[in-house]
C-alpha positions as CSV (number, residue, x, y, z in Angstrom):
1,M,340.3,276.8,12.9
2,R,336.9,275.3,13.9
3,R,338.6,272.1,15.2
4,L,341.0,274.2,17.2
5,L,338.1,276.1,18.8
6,I,336.2,272.9,19.7
7,A,339.4,271.5,21.2
8,L,339.9,274.6,23.3
9,L,336.3,274.6,24.6
10,G,336.6,270.9,25.5
11,A,339.8,271.5,27.4
12,I,338.2,274.3,29.4
13,A,335.1,272.1,30.2
14,A,337.4,269.2,31.3
15,S,339.4,271.5,33.6
16,I,336.2,272.8,35.3
17,V,334.9,269.2,35.9
18,L,338.2,268.1,37.3
19,A,338.6,271.2,39.5
20,A,335.1,270.9,41.1
21,P,336.0,267.9,43.3
22,A,339.2,269.5,44.3
23,A,337.5,272.7,45.4
24,A,335.1,270.7,47.5
25,Q,338.0,269.3,49.6
26,T,340.3,271.0,52.0
27,D,344.0,270.2,52.1
28,D,343.5,267.4,54.6
29,G,340.7,265.8,52.5
30,E,337.9,266.8,54.9
31,P,334.7,268.2,53.3
32,T,334.0,271.9,53.5
33,P,330.8,273.4,55.0
34,E,329.5,273.9,51.4
35,A,329.8,270.2,50.8
36,D,328.0,269.5,54.1
37,R,325.0,271.5,52.9
38,E,324.6,269.2,49.9
39,I,324.4,266.0,52.0
40,T,321.0,264.5,52.1
41,A,319.4,261.8,54.3
42,P,316.3,259.6,54.1
43,D,313.0,261.3,54.8
44,V,311.3,261.6,58.2
45,D,307.5,261.2,58.1
46,I,305.5,263.6,60.4
47,L,301.9,262.6,60.9
48,Q,299.7,265.4,62.3
49,V,297.2,264.0,64.9
50,D,294.6,266.6,66.1
51,G,291.5,265.9,68.1
52,L,290.4,262.9,70.0
53,F,291.9,259.5,69.3
54,D,289.2,257.6,67.5
55,D,289.3,254.5,65.3
56,I,290.2,256.6,62.3
57,V,293.2,258.1,64.1
58,V,294.4,254.8,65.5
59,D,294.2,253.1,62.1
60,E,296.0,256.0,60.4
61,I,298.9,255.8,62.9
62,I,299.3,252.1,62.3
63,R,299.2,252.6,58.6
64,S,301.7,255.4,58.8
65,I,304.2,253.0,60.5
66,D,303.9,250.5,57.7
67,R,304.1,253.4,55.1
68,A,307.3,254.7,56.7
69,V,308.8,251.2,56.3
70,D,307.7,250.9,52.7
71,N,309.0,254.4,51.8
72,G,312.4,253.8,53.4
73,S,311.9,256.7,55.9
74,Q,314.3,257.0,58.8
75,A,311.6,257.6,61.4
76,L,308.0,258.5,62.0
77,V,307.0,261.5,64.3
78,L,303.5,261.9,65.7
79,Q,302.7,265.6,66.0
80,T,300.0,265.4,68.6
81,N,297.3,267.7,70.0
82,S,294.7,265.6,71.7
83,R,292.6,265.8,74.9
84,G,291.8,262.1,75.1
85,A,290.7,259.0,73.4
86,V,287.2,257.7,72.6
87,V,288.3,254.2,71.7
88,S,288.5,251.3,74.2
89,D,291.5,250.7,76.4
90,E,292.1,247.5,74.4
91,R,292.3,249.5,71.2
92,M,294.8,251.9,72.8
93,V,296.9,248.9,74.1
94,E,296.9,247.7,70.5
95,L,298.2,251.0,69.3
96,M,300.9,251.1,72.0
97,R,302.1,247.7,71.0
98,A,302.3,248.7,67.4
99,V,304.4,251.8,68.3
100,D,306.6,249.7,70.6
101,E,307.2,247.0,67.9
102,A,307.5,249.4,65.0
103,P,310.4,248.6,62.6
104,V,311.3,252.3,62.4
105,P,311.8,254.7,65.4
106,V,308.6,256.5,66.4
107,G,308.8,259.9,68.0
108,I,306.0,261.9,69.7
109,W,306.1,265.7,69.7
110,V,303.4,267.7,71.6
111,G,303.2,270.7,69.4
112,Q,302.8,273.4,68.2
113,S,302.8,275.8,71.1
114,G,299.5,275.5,73.1
115,A,299.0,271.8,72.1
116,R,297.7,269.3,74.7
117,L,298.3,265.6,75.2
118,Y,295.8,264.4,77.8
119,G,294.2,261.1,78.8
120,T,295.3,257.6,77.6
121,P,297.1,259.0,74.4
122,A,299.7,260.5,76.8
123,Q,300.7,256.9,77.7
124,L,302.1,256.6,74.3
125,L,305.1,258.5,75.7
126,V,306.0,255.2,77.4
127,V,306.6,253.4,74.2
128,A,307.8,256.2,71.9
129,D,311.5,256.2,71.0
130,V,312.0,260.0,71.0
131,T,309.6,262.4,72.8
132,G,309.4,266.2,73.3
133,M,307.0,269.1,73.6
134,A,306.7,272.7,72.5
135,P,306.8,275.6,74.9
136,G,303.3,276.5,76.1
137,S,302.0,272.9,75.7
138,R,300.8,270.7,78.5
139,V,300.7,267.0,79.2
140,G,299.0,264.8,81.8
141,N,295.7,263.4,83.2
142,V,297.0,260.0,82.0
143,G,294.8,257.9,84.2
144,P,295.8,254.4,85.5
145,P,298.1,252.2,83.3
146,L,296.3,250.6,80.4
147,S,298.3,247.4,80.7
148,D,300.9,245.8,82.9
149,E,302.9,245.4,79.7
150,F,303.6,249.1,79.7
151,P,304.2,250.5,83.2
152,L,303.9,254.3,83.4
153,G,307.1,254.9,85.4
154,P,307.5,257.5,88.1
155,G,307.2,260.6,85.9
156,L,303.8,259.8,84.2
157,S,302.5,258.1,87.4
158,A,302.6,261.5,89.0
159,L,300.3,262.9,86.3
160,R,297.4,260.5,86.6
161,D,295.0,263.3,87.5
162,T,296.9,266.5,86.8
163,T,298.7,268.3,84.0
164,V,302.0,270.0,83.7
165,G,303.8,272.4,81.4
166,L,307.3,272.1,79.8
167,S,309.5,272.9,82.8
168,D,307.6,270.6,85.2
169,A,307.5,267.8,82.6
170,R,311.3,268.1,82.2
171,E,311.8,267.9,85.9
172,L,309.7,264.8,86.2
173,A,311.9,263.2,83.5
174,I,308.9,262.4,81.3
175,F,310.9,262.8,78.1
176,K,313.5,260.2,77.2
177,Q,315.9,262.8,75.8
178,R,317.2,265.8,77.7
179,I,315.7,268.8,75.9
180,S,316.6,272.4,76.3
181,D,314.8,274.9,78.5
182,E,313.1,276.3,75.4
183,G,311.7,272.9,74.5
184,I,311.2,271.7,70.9
185,A,309.5,274.6,69.2
186,T,309.2,273.4,65.6
187,P,309.1,270.2,63.6
188,L,312.6,270.9,62.4
189,N,313.8,271.0,66.0
190,M,312.2,267.6,66.5
191,L,314.3,266.3,63.6
192,D,317.4,267.6,65.5
193,A,316.2,265.7,68.6
194,L,316.0,262.5,66.5
195,D,319.6,262.8,65.3
196,G,321.9,260.3,66.8
197,Y,319.2,258.0,68.1
198,V,320.2,254.3,67.6
199,E,317.8,251.5,67.1
200,G,318.7,248.0,65.8
201,G,322.3,249.1,65.2
202,I,321.2,251.9,62.9
203,E,321.8,255.5,63.9
204,L,319.4,258.2,62.8
205,D,321.1,261.0,60.7
206,T,318.8,263.9,60.4
207,T,321.0,267.0,61.1
208,T,324.6,268.0,60.8
209,E,326.9,270.7,62.1
210,V,328.0,273.4,59.7
211,V,330.3,276.4,60.1
212,T,329.0,279.6,58.7
213,E,331.3,282.2,57.0
214,S,331.4,284.1,60.3
215,G,332.8,281.0,62.0
216,V,329.6,280.1,63.9
217,V,328.8,276.4,64.3
218,Q,325.1,275.6,63.8
219,R,322.8,272.7,63.2
220,E,321.4,272.2,59.7
221,T,318.7,269.7,58.7
222,I,319.7,267.2,56.1
223,A,316.6,265.0,56.3
224,T,313.5,266.0,54.5
225,A,310.4,266.3,56.7
226,R,307.4,264.8,54.9
227,F,304.1,266.0,56.5
228,L,301.2,263.6,56.4
229,K,297.5,264.1,57.2
230,L,294.3,262.2,57.1
231,D,292.8,261.9,53.6
232,L,289.7,264.0,52.9
233,V,287.1,261.2,53.7
234,D,288.8,260.2,56.9
235,Q,289.2,263.8,57.9
236,L,285.5,264.4,57.3
237,F,284.4,261.6,59.6
238,H,287.1,262.4,62.1
239,T,285.8,266.0,62.2
240,V,282.2,264.8,62.5
241,A,283.2,262.7,65.5
242,S,284.3,265.7,67.5
243,P,281.9,266.7,70.3
244,P,281.0,270.2,69.2
245,V,280.5,269.3,65.5
246,A,278.4,266.3,66.2
247,Y,276.2,268.3,68.7
248,L,275.7,271.2,66.3
249,L,275.0,268.9,63.3
250,F,272.4,267.0,65.2
251,L,270.5,270.2,66.2
252,I,270.8,271.7,62.7
253,G,269.7,268.4,61.0
254,L,266.6,268.0,63.2
255,G,265.7,271.7,62.7
256,L,266.0,271.6,58.9
257,L,263.9,268.4,58.7
258,L,261.2,270.0,60.8
259,F,261.4,273.1,58.6
260,E,261.0,270.9,55.5
261,F,258.0,269.2,57.0
262,Y,256.1,272.5,57.0
263,T,257.1,273.4,53.4
264,A,255.8,271.9,50.2
265,G,257.8,269.2,48.5
266,V,261.4,268.2,49.2
267,G,264.0,271.0,48.8
268,I,267.5,271.9,49.8
269,A,266.6,272.2,53.4
270,G,265.4,268.6,53.6
271,V,268.5,267.2,51.8
272,V,270.9,269.2,54.0
273,G,268.9,268.3,57.1
274,A,269.0,264.6,56.3
275,G,272.7,264.6,55.5
276,S,273.5,266.6,58.7
277,T,271.4,264.2,60.8
278,I,273.2,261.1,59.3
279,L,276.6,262.5,59.9
280,A,275.7,263.6,63.4
281,C,274.4,260.1,64.2
282,Y,277.8,258.7,63.1
283,G,279.6,261.2,65.3
284,L,277.4,260.6,68.3
285,A,277.9,256.8,67.9
286,A,281.7,257.3,67.9
287,L,281.6,259.5,70.9
288,P,280.5,258.5,74.5
289,A,277.1,260.1,74.0
290,R,274.3,259.3,76.5
291,G,271.4,257.7,74.7
292,W,268.8,259.3,77.0
293,A,270.3,262.8,76.4
294,V,270.1,262.3,72.6
295,A,266.4,261.2,73.1
296,L,265.8,264.5,75.0
297,L,267.0,266.5,72.1
298,V,264.7,264.6,69.7
299,L,261.7,265.1,72.1
300,A,262.6,268.8,72.3
301,V,262.2,269.2,68.5
302,I,258.8,267.3,68.7
303,A,257.7,269.7,71.5
304,F,258.7,272.7,69.4
305,A,256.7,271.2,66.5
306,V,253.5,271.3,68.4
307,D,253.6,275.1,68.8
308,V,255.1,275.6,65.3
309,Q,251.9,274.0,64.0
310,V,249.8,276.8,65.4
311,G,252.4,279.5,64.6
312,I,252.5,280.9,68.2
313,P,255.2,280.0,70.9
314,R,253.3,278.7,73.9
315,F,253.7,276.0,76.6
316,W,255.3,273.4,74.4
317,T,257.9,275.8,73.2
318,G,259.0,276.2,76.8
319,V,259.1,272.5,77.2
320,G,261.3,272.2,74.1
321,I,263.7,274.8,75.5
322,V,264.1,273.0,78.8
323,L,264.6,269.7,77.1
324,T,267.2,271.2,74.8
325,I,269.2,272.7,77.7
326,V,269.1,269.5,79.8
327,G,270.1,267.4,76.7
328,T,272.9,269.7,75.8
329,F,274.6,269.7,79.2
330,S,274.1,265.9,79.6
331,L,275.0,264.8,76.1
332,Y,278.5,263.4,76.7
333,E,280.0,261.2,79.3
334,P,283.5,262.2,80.5
335,I,286.5,260.2,79.3
336,T,289.8,259.4,81.0
337,G,291.6,262.5,82.0
338,T,289.2,265.1,80.6
339,S,285.6,266.2,79.9
340,I,284.4,266.3,76.3
341,W,281.5,268.6,77.0
342,P,281.0,270.9,74.0
343,S,282.8,274.2,74.1
344,W,281.0,277.3,75.3
345,L,281.0,278.6,71.8
346,A,279.3,275.5,70.5
347,V,276.7,275.6,73.4
348,I,275.9,279.3,72.8
349,A,275.5,278.6,69.1
350,G,273.4,275.5,69.6
351,L,271.1,276.8,72.3
352,G,270.9,280.3,70.9
353,G,270.2,279.2,67.4
354,T,267.6,276.6,68.5
355,I,265.7,279.1,70.6
356,L,265.8,281.8,68.0
357,A,264.7,279.4,65.3
358,F,261.7,277.9,67.2
359,V,260.6,281.0,69.0
360,V,260.8,283.5,66.2
361,G,261.8,281.9,62.8
362,M,259.7,278.8,62.4
363,P,256.4,280.3,63.8
364,S,256.8,283.3,61.5
365,M,257.4,281.1,58.6
366,V,254.3,279.0,59.3
367,R,252.1,282.1,59.8
368,T,253.4,283.5,56.5
369,R,252.8,280.3,54.6
370,F,249.5,279.2,56.0
371,A,247.9,282.5,56.8
372,T,248.9,284.4,53.6
373,P,246.8,287.4,52.9
374,T,245.0,287.7,49.6
375,I,247.6,289.8,47.9
376,G,247.7,288.8,44.2
377,R,244.5,286.7,44.3
378,E,241.8,289.4,43.9
379,W,241.2,288.3,40.3
380,M,239.7,285.1,41.6
381,V,236.8,286.8,43.3
382,G,233.9,286.3,40.9
383,A,235.6,283.7,38.9
384,D,233.9,280.4,37.9
385,G,235.1,277.0,38.9
386,V,234.1,273.4,39.4
387,A,233.8,271.4,42.6
388,V,236.5,268.6,42.5
389,Q,234.9,266.9,45.5
390,A,231.7,267.6,47.4
391,I,231.8,270.8,49.4
392,D,229.7,270.3,52.5
393,P,230.7,272.6,54.0
394,E,234.4,272.3,52.9
395,G,236.1,270.6,50.0
396,T,238.4,271.1,47.0
397,V,237.6,273.2,43.9
398,Q,239.2,273.7,40.5
399,V,239.6,277.4,39.6
400,G,241.6,278.0,36.4
401,D,244.5,275.6,36.3
402,A,244.9,275.1,40.1
403,Q,243.0,273.3,42.8
404,W,242.1,275.2,46.1
405,R,240.7,274.4,49.4
406,A,237.1,275.9,49.6
407,R,234.0,276.1,51.7
408,T,230.5,277.3,51.0
409,N,229.7,280.8,52.3
410,R,226.0,279.8,52.5
411,A,224.1,276.8,53.8
412,T,224.0,275.2,50.4
413,P,226.2,272.2,49.8
414,I,227.8,271.8,46.3
415,A,228.1,268.3,44.8
416,A,231.2,267.1,43.0
417,G,231.3,268.3,39.4
418,E,228.8,271.2,39.9
419,P,229.8,274.7,38.7
420,L,230.4,277.3,41.3
421,K,231.6,280.9,41.7
422,V,234.2,282.4,44.0
423,V,232.7,285.1,46.2
424,A,235.5,285.8,48.7
425,I,238.9,284.7,49.9
426,D,239.9,283.9,53.5
427,G,243.6,283.3,53.8
428,V,244.3,280.4,51.4
429,T,240.7,279.2,51.5
430,L,238.1,280.2,48.9
431,E,234.5,281.0,49.8
432,V,232.3,279.7,47.0
433,E,228.6,279.4,46.1
434,P,226.7,277.4,43.4
435,L,225.9,279.3,40.2
436,E,222.2,278.5,40.6
437,G,220.0,277.6,43.6
438,A,222.1,279.2,46.3
439,A,220.4,279.8,49.6
440,K,219.8,283.4,50.6
441,D,222.6,284.8,52.7
442,Y,221.3,286.3,56.0
443,R,223.6,289.2,55.4
444,E,221.9,290.1,52.1
445,M,218.5,289.5,53.7
446,R,219.3,291.9,56.5
447,N,220.5,294.5,54.0
448,K,217.3,294.2,51.9
449,E,214.8,294.6,54.8
450,P,215.5,298.4,55.3
451,Q,215.2,299.0,51.5
452,D,211.7,297.4,51.5
453,A,210.6,299.5,54.4
454,E,211.6,302.7,52.6
455,S,209.7,301.8,49.5
């Protein structure tokens, strides 16, 4: 009985296995839509490129081409949103040559909606195999051709100093494929645009047509989109090399270093300030920053420091404000196709924060620290101490376990090592007198004369 049951179950399993392939075929041997959905194709790498093209971005694009070859990917797509490049023209020509000679097809998609492709990076459209843009995006301000090796063509030549949206770009035949009026809205739509492209005798296979149960024919993606980004370290330095971040980090770093200068010891503010300044210097070096404008920002902080020393905003505070404004609006040189002047939000934050810090914050801090009232020190009045160094009329004394700045309240100097007594406190300075042999205070003498007259 057990053997019969096992045989029966085996027969059922075999019939299911044998019936599965038959169910996947129609009478004429063609695969059904369900089988189509199971078809897979090699991956397509999509590298997200945001911000200015710097050395980090250029190197990552070249590495991504090699990585796509090593991973057996069908193609590489650059999802771009950039307003220009801060690398040399020779470096951009090197990148264009790498894209043009890439073993795998390289596509460029200006997306998502609202993205920009300005300046010399827009000339990559000349060498890319498949190109497109999302609705709401713009492209242009390409400047003169970087090399005779890669002529712009009539479409991009018309955009040397202007930008256009999707409809105008399509009319200028900037894209190598005819795209729909809606453009390429998503990365998956970009995969559909890659489908059928032939390079080196190999045709890209990224999407297929399927028929739904209702009889509607639609495109379905069969290639997996693998999204790539800069690693954390590269992303950090790429972000630091953006105009608003480098500008704000520089002001913050200098301000924190000055703050730490007026506080005792080295604390968190000093460490953060030093780190911010170092990162800002890297970013400014990568960007087309004017050296004299950077020097103006440094001089502005020095001017602020003069009035911070006295704790009252005066003439030098005004000089610092003027230097900061001039340095801010002159900090960056324009690049091909666009200006990289910091955004209004960054300017408002930088100027507003600097003025607020050096007109209100820092002077108040200095007055609080170096003109502290005697709250909590009344116990010291009448206490005995020892002169650490000669007090004539000022010096250092030891009272309890701490040393204090002190001065004599009478015309009697105190030698080092002599005992003394605290008679008053003025801010953080102690007024002291020797235990013996102190000169008569004129105030005591004046108070004593009326008493002698009454007696």
